[in-house]
N, C-alpha and C positions, 0 to 999 in steps of 0.2 A: 871405081871404089876399090880400096885396098882391103882384101880379106886375108886373115891369117888363121891358121889352125890353133896355134898356141897363143899365149898372152905375152905381151911385150912390156918391159918395165924400163923406163928411162925418165929423164927429167922433164921432157916436154910433151908427153902424151900419157893417156891412161886407157887401158883396154876395158871394154864393156861387152856384155852379151845383150843384144837387142832382140826383143820378142815383139814383132809387129808385122805390118803389111805395107808394101809400097803402094802408094795411091797417086792419082792425079791431083794436083793442087786444088782444082775446082771441086773435087769430091770431099774436101775437108769439111767436116761438120763444124759449125760455129761453136757448139758446146765443147767439142774435142779440142778446138783451138784455144778456147778460154780455159779449159782444164789442163793445158800444157801437154796434150797427147800427140800433137802434130809436130814433127821434126823435119828440118831441111838438111840435106847433105850438100854442102857447097864444095868448091874445088880449091879454095884458098886454105893453105895450111903450111906450117913450118915442119912439123913432124907428126903427121896424123891427119885425120879428117876434120873438116869443119862441119860438125854435126850439132845442131842447135835447135832449141824450141822455137817454133814459128809463132809469129803474132799475125793477127788478121791484116794489119797494115803491110807486113812483109809479103803475105800472099797476094794482097791487092797490087803491090808494086810488081811482083812477079808477073801478074796478068797484064798490067799496063805496059811494062817494059819488055814483055815477051822473054823473060829470063827462064832458062832451062835448068831446073834443079831436080834432083830426086827428092821426093817428099814421102814421108812415112807416118803412118798412124802407129805410135809406139804404145804397146800394152804394158811393157815392163822394160826398164833399163837396169841391168844388173852389173854390179862391179865384178871384177875378175876373181874376187875372193869369196863371192856368194854362190850358193847352190840354186839351181832351178828346181822348184817344187811344182807339183801338179797344180796347186792353187794359183801359180803364176801364169798358167796357160789358159787362155780364153777358150770357149767352146768352138769358135770358128777356126778354120785353118789359118796358120800364121807362118811367117818366115822366122827362123832363128839364126842369127849370125853374130860374129864378133866384129868389132870396129875399134880402131885406135882413135881416140878423140884428142885432138891437140889442145893444150892448155890455153892457146891463143884463139880458141873458137869464138865466133860471134856471141856477144852477150846482150846486145841491145839493137834497136832500130838504127841508130846512128852508125854503129859499126857495120851493120848489114849494108846500108847505103854506101858507106865509104869503100867497102870492098867490092861490091857487086853492081852498083848502079853507076853508069857513066854520065 
């Protein structure tokens, strides 16, 4: 995963601050998946990471096809122009990192299958 200390501005990616925890895909709570709190970090990108909201079908395919992705429970995704406030932080320990998300990131199940399932 590409981490940067500062923010990057160009035409094909946007920088975000991620507040969350890396988890195993099988630890993803179905309610968190339904609420859009589970994200997958894939390796396909043009200029930035492929970081997208997971669906239960994507997680099921990961298990069936033995796909190896980093999976995160995201508490908050903050644009590079916003501030982190105390209310943004949950009570439990979290990771805070920046990520450049490519504009061509996966947007649906079909794109996920096309990019990652052989």
